[in-house]
N, C-alpha and C positions, 0 to 999 in steps of 0.2 A: 359369944366368941368373936374375937376381932380378926379380920383378915390380916395376913402378913404379906409383904411384898419383897420379893427378891428379884433382882434384875441381872441380866446377862448382857454384856456389851462385847461385841465381836469386832476386832480390828484385823484388817487384812492388808498385807503388803506383798509386793513382788520384787524379786531380784534375780536376774539372769535365769529365766525359765523356772524359777522356784517361787511358790506361793506359800506364805506363812500366815497362819491365823492364830489369834490369841482370843480365847473366850474367858472373860473376867466376870465371875459371879460375885455380886455384892449382896450380902445378907442384911436385911433390915435389922438395925440394932448392932451392927458390926460383924466383922468376919468377911474374909475374901478368899476365894480359890481362883487359880488361873490354870486353864488348860491350853495346850498348844497343839497345832496340827500343821502338817506340811504336805504339799503336793508339788509334783514336778512335771514338766511337760516332756513327754516322750518325744525324742527328735523325729520319729516317724509320724507323729500325730499333727493335725492341724491345730494351730494356736487359737483356742477359744477360752479367753480369760475367765469367763463366768464359770466354766467347768472347774478350773483350778481353784477359784474362790470357794465354790460349793464343797469341793472335796476337802480342802484345808479346813474350812469351817466345820464340816461334819466331824473331821478327825479331832479338832479342838474341843468340840462339844462332847465327843466320846471320851476324851481324856478327862475333861471336867467331870463327867458323870462317874467315871471310875474313881476319881479322887473323892467325890462326894460319898460314894459307897464305902470307901476305906475310912473316911472320917466318921461316918455313921457307925460302922463296925467297931471302931475304937471307942466311940462314945458309949455304945451298948456295953462293951466289955468293962469300961470304967464304972458304969452305973450298976451293972449286975454282978460284977466280979467273976463272970464266967465267959468263956469264949462265945462269940456271936455266930449264928448261922443264918446269914441273910438269904440263903438259897431255900430255906424252908417256907 
């Protein structure tokens, strides 16, 4: 069996107390999914950019994971011609 490599690149940018992260999954052999996540600074909080980066990145990865589950469910349904149950 040969190992497969998928890579995720996360890009983070900030605009006016909002942090946006984009998590881009590149599958070996083709295919790409992009998850996004946002964080905003509460005006009452101290500005700690690292926290906004971490939260936005976590949300982007969660979005990406959700999309990957949806793609997998669709692939299973197409392959088996029956509804998938990924909770089993």
